[in-house]
N, C-alpha and C positions, 0 to 999 in steps of 0.2 A: 504494499500499500504506500510505503514511503517512496519507493521508486516511481509509482504513478504520479504522486504530487510533484516530484522533481522534474519528471518529463513535462507535466502540465506547465510548470514554471518556465522551463526552457522554451517550450512552444509559444507561451504567452509573450515572453520577452522578444523572441524573434518577430512575432506578429506585430508587437508594438513598434519595434524598430522600423519595419517595413512601412507602417502607417505614418510614423512620425517624420520620416525623412522628407517627404514632399512638403511638409508644413514649414520646414526651415530653408527650403529653396527659394530663391528670389526669382519670380517670373514677372518681368516688366511687361510682357505682352499679354498678360492674362485678360485685362479688360478688353484689348483689341480683339483677342480671339473670341471672347464672349460676344462682342458686338458683331463680328463677322458671322458667327453661328446664328445669332438672332435674325440677321439680314437674310441669310439663306433660308431660314424657316419661314419668315414672313413672305418671301418671294414664292416659295413653294405653296404656301396657303393661298396666295393670290391666284396662282395657276389652277389650284384645286377648285377654288370658287368659281372661276370662269368655266371650268369643265362642268361643274354641277349646274351652272346657269344654262349651258348649252344643252344639257340633258333634261332640263326642265325640273331639276330637283330644287332649284331656288327660283322664287319669283323675282321680278324686276327690282322691286323695292328692297327685298332682302339682299339680293346680289349687290345693289349699290351701297347699302348699309355696311355690308361685310367688307367691300372693297375700300370704302372710306376709312373704316377703322384700321384695316390692315396697312393702308398707305400711311396713316398717321403713325402707327407703330414703326413701320419701315423707316420713315423719316427720322423719327426719334432715335432709332438705333444706329442709323448711318451718320447722324450729325456728330461732329467732333465735340468732345467735352474736355474741359480742362481738369486735370487731376494733379493736385499737389503731391509731389513725390516725398513721402515721409523718409526720414533718415533711417538708417539700418537698425539702430538701436530701438527706435520706436516700433518698427515692424517686427522685430524679433520677440518683443515682450508678448504681444498677443499670440504668437505662434507657440511660445513656451507655455502660456496659460492653457491654450487649446490642447497641447500634448499632455499636460498634467491631467486636464479634465478627461481626456480619452483614457488615460491610464487608470483613473479612479473608476470610471464608468465601466470599463471592460473588466477590470478586476472584480468589482462588486457584483456586476451583472452576471459574469460567467460562473463565478464560484456559487453565487446564490441560486442560479438556475440549475447548476449541477447537483447541488445539495437537495434542491426540491424535486427535480425530475429524475436525477441519476440514482445510482446505487453505490455510494462511496464505501459502504460496509461490505459489499459483495466481493468475494475473492476473485482474483483474475483467473480466467480460463487459460491454462497453460497450453502450449502448442501440442504437448504430448497427449493431452486429454481431449483434443478435438478429433472428431471423426473425419479426417481429411479425405479419405476415400469416398465417404458418402457425399461430402460437399463437392468434390470433383465430379462424381457421378451425376449429381443433380445439375451442375453447371453444364456438363456435357450433354445431358438430356435436353435441357432448354435449348442449347445451341443446335442440337440435332433437329429439334422441332422446327426451329427457325429455317435451317438449311432445307428441310423437306418442303416447307411451305414456299420458300423461294424457288425451289425447283418446280413445284407445281405451278407457280405463277409464270415461270419461264415457258413451261409447256403450254399453258393456257394462252399466253401471248402469241406463241407460234401458231397455235391452232386458229386464233382469231384472224391471222393473216389469210388463212384459207377460207374462213367463214365470216367476212366482215359485216354481214347484215344480221348477225346473231345478237340481239339486244341483251339478252340475259347473260350472254358470255362477256360482253363489255362491262356490264354491271358487276359481275363476279370478279372480273379482272381489276376494276376500280377498287372494290371493297377490300380485296385481298392485298393489293399494293398499298392501300392506306393502312391496313392493319400492321404491315411491315414497316410503316413510316416512309415508304417510297412515294412521296406525294407527286413529284413531277411525272412519274410513271402512271400513277393513278389519274392524274389530270388528263392525260392523253386518252385514257380509256373513257372517262366521263365525257370528254369532248365528242368522242364517237357516239356515246349513248345519247347525248343531247341532240345530235344531228338526226338520230333515228326516232326520238321521241321528244320533240321540242316543246310539247305542252305538258309534259309529265312533271308535276310539282316536286315530287321526291327526288327525281333525277336532277332537276335544276338546282335543288338545295344541296345535294351531294356534290355537284360540280362546284358550286359557290363555296362550300365549306373547304373543299380541297384547295381552291384559290386562296382562301383565308389562311389556311395552314402554311401554304408556301410562302405567303407574305408575313408570316410570324404573328398572326392574330389581327393584322390590319385588314379591314373590309374595304377592298379597292372598288373602283367604279365598275370594273368588269364583274366582280362578284355581286355588286349591288344590282346590276341589270338583271342577272339571273334570279336574285332573291325577289325583286319586285314582280317579275313574271310569275314566279312560283306562288307568291301571295295572291296575285290576280287570279290564278287558276285554282288555288285552294286557300281561301282566306283564313282557315283554321290551322294551317301548318305552323307549329310552334317554332321550329328552327328558323323558318323564314322570317317570322316576326322578331325573334330574338336578335338575329344578326342585323336586321334592318335597324333596330333600335341601337345596337352596338355601333353601327356606322354613324348614326346621328350623334352619339356621344363622342366618338372619335373626331368628328368634324366640328365639335364645340357647341352643337345645338342640344344642350343638356335637357332642357325642358321637353323638347320633342322626344328625346330618348326615354325619359321617364314616362311620358304619355304612352308611347309604344309598349313599354314593359307593363304598365298598368292594364292596358288592353289585353296583353298576353295573359296576365293573371285572370282577367275576367273570362277568357274563353277556356281556361284550364280547369281541370278537375282538381279538387283540393289535394288529392294524394299523387298528383303527377310528379315525376322525378325531378323535373326542372324548376318547380316552384320555389324551393329554398334559394337556388342560384339567382332566379329573377328578383326575388325580394331583397337579397343582398345587394344586387346591382342597383335597384331602386333606392335603397337607403344610402348607399355610398354616393351616388350621383346627386341625390337630393341634398345631402349634407354639403357636398362640394359646391353646388350651385345655390344653396340656401333656398330651396324650394319647399314650401309648405305642402306636405303631402295631403292634407285635408282638402286642399283645393283641386287635387288631381282626381278626376272621376273617369271611369271608362266611357268610351264613346258608345252611341246607340248601336252601331254595327257590332262592336265587341260584346255588348250585352245580349244581342239577339243571337249571335253565334254561340256564345256560352250557354244560353238557355237551351239551344238546340242540342248541343253536345251533352249536357247534363241529362236531358230527357232521353236522348239515345242510350246513355249509360244506364238509366233507370229501366228502360225497356228491355235492355239486355239482361238485367238481373231478375226481372219479373217474368220473362218468357219461360214457358215450360221447357225443362231440359229433356234429354233423351232417356228412354226407359232403360231398365237394367238389361233387357234383352238386346236393345240397340248397342249398349256399351259392350256386352259380351261378344256380340257379332262383330263389332268394329275391332275388338281386340284380337280376333282370329284372322283379320284381313292383313294383306300386305300393305306397306305404306302407300303404294300406288293406288290400291283398291279403296283405302280409307280416304285418300284425297279425292278420288272419283266420287265416292259416296257423299262427301261434304259438298262438292261442287254440284251434284245433282239435287241436293236439298236446297242449296242456294238458288239454283235455277228454278226449282218448283216455286219457291217463294217469289222470285222475280216474275214468273208467269202469272201467278195469282194476282200480283199487283197490277198487271196489265189489265186484268178483268175488273179489278177493284181498286182504281187509282187514288181513291179518297182515303185509303187506310194509312193515316199518318204513322202510326206505330209500326206498321209493316214496312214502310219506307225506311224508318230509323233502324229497324233490325236488319234490313238488307244492306244499309250503309255500313253497319258495324261488321256484317259478315264479309263484305267486299274488303273492308279494311284489314280484317284478320288474314284474308287471302292475299293481301298485298296489291289488290287491284284498286289503286287509289283514285283513278279517273272515274270508275264506275261507282265508288263510294261517294265521291263528290256529287255525281249526278243524282244518286238516290237521296243524299242529304238535301240537295237543292229541292227536290220534289217535296220532302218533308217540310222544309221551310215555307213552301208555297201554301201548305195546308195548316200553318201555324195558327192563323186567325180563323 
């Protein structure tokens, strides 16, 4: 245990030295560098505002207001300012105080956190006591799984060269490459999928999300186009709405972002997996922009979509389930036969609704069934029929 504390002290001292050295260096060009950085940022924001105006994302008045403000900041950053150069002793004192402050903060914070979260009384696990063979086997197994998946992706990619019109193949290639973190490769696959299903909301969102991952979380104009089209085709798609709000926040339109996220909560079921993340984003952005959340209410469209989704969920839970005989029979079927049975049941419901189109609960059940089958376009059509019968 004594050796552990000695090692901690050595590492701590080296870390402090690395952090403290820059504080004692004299950088006469610090202010100039900062000003050049600000000028570059404001110029980039001006170009971005112009692109958004051309795409119709900003109105004329909004665009002018943004440009005026950015020009003001640009002039302020580019204008020369007089700085009295303090003497060396005067500048060294604040650096010394800062270094001492960092020393105290790191020492107290690190030791306190370790004593609270760590296990200082726990004996060290000696190298001889570790199951090295098991650890190596586990690591090798994980690497083997990655290598096998990469090999499958390579084979699928070659097969798609011979069958380029196979939409499901492109989607599988995109998802597999994304799982491996090969986003440029996934993007090519999703581009092919979008060409073959340009109105499919889920494919558009998958494509946009891949673009976002490549841009390290930045929602570009290219991704925004796909997201807007996805939301137009499926107004209830949660990812499309989330990333559109994120784009608003990244562009500085914080109130618009909060409104988008508030609408997303309004259309989401309470137990949806994304709800905690959305709430955290709302609170963080609202605090930053000093927005009173009591004044932010969901739009009428979001309220209407949310009511339809919740009613669809209630209809699903109240509809009669299969009998025990149905379950036993399904258990004896092959996966292909089970899938065929499910599709035949869904088709029977769709045929019945053609004869009785005023059955709103039936349309909601059909929309949910298509969603489970992954046929989002048909699900959207069924949900639209249900919405027409809402009143």
